[in-house]
C-alpha positions, 0 to 999 in steps of 0.5 A: 477270658469272660469271667463274671463276678456273681452274687454267689461269689460275693456272698462267699467272699463276704463270709470268708473275709468279714463273716456274717452278722447275726440275724443276717441271711446272705442267702436271701434277696440281698442284691439291693440291700444296703451293706450297712443293713447287712452288717458290713461297714467300711472296714469289712468292705475294704477287706472284701475289695482286697479279696476280690482284687487278689482273687480276680487279679484286678484293681478296683477304683477307690470311687467304685468301692465308695459308691457301692452301697449295695451288692448290686453296685459292687457286682456292677463295678467288679464286672465292669473292671473284669470286662475292661481287663479282658479287652 
């Protein structure tokens, strides 16, 4: 299975798990925006990672999550894990 985790998937999971900070437009160009800039702190990102792990049946490395400063970083980490799981 060649499953890909997309920015739309991340947007949905962020909204479902942590909501959207007032004044934040997740539908805009957020790919390289910092999570803190978007209103998501460490607890919100832990919830997001937990939801991703359950939905995609993968385990994310703690370092991958800690190193993900932007949606692009998290997308790359999740997709790398999905590719590794499919191999």
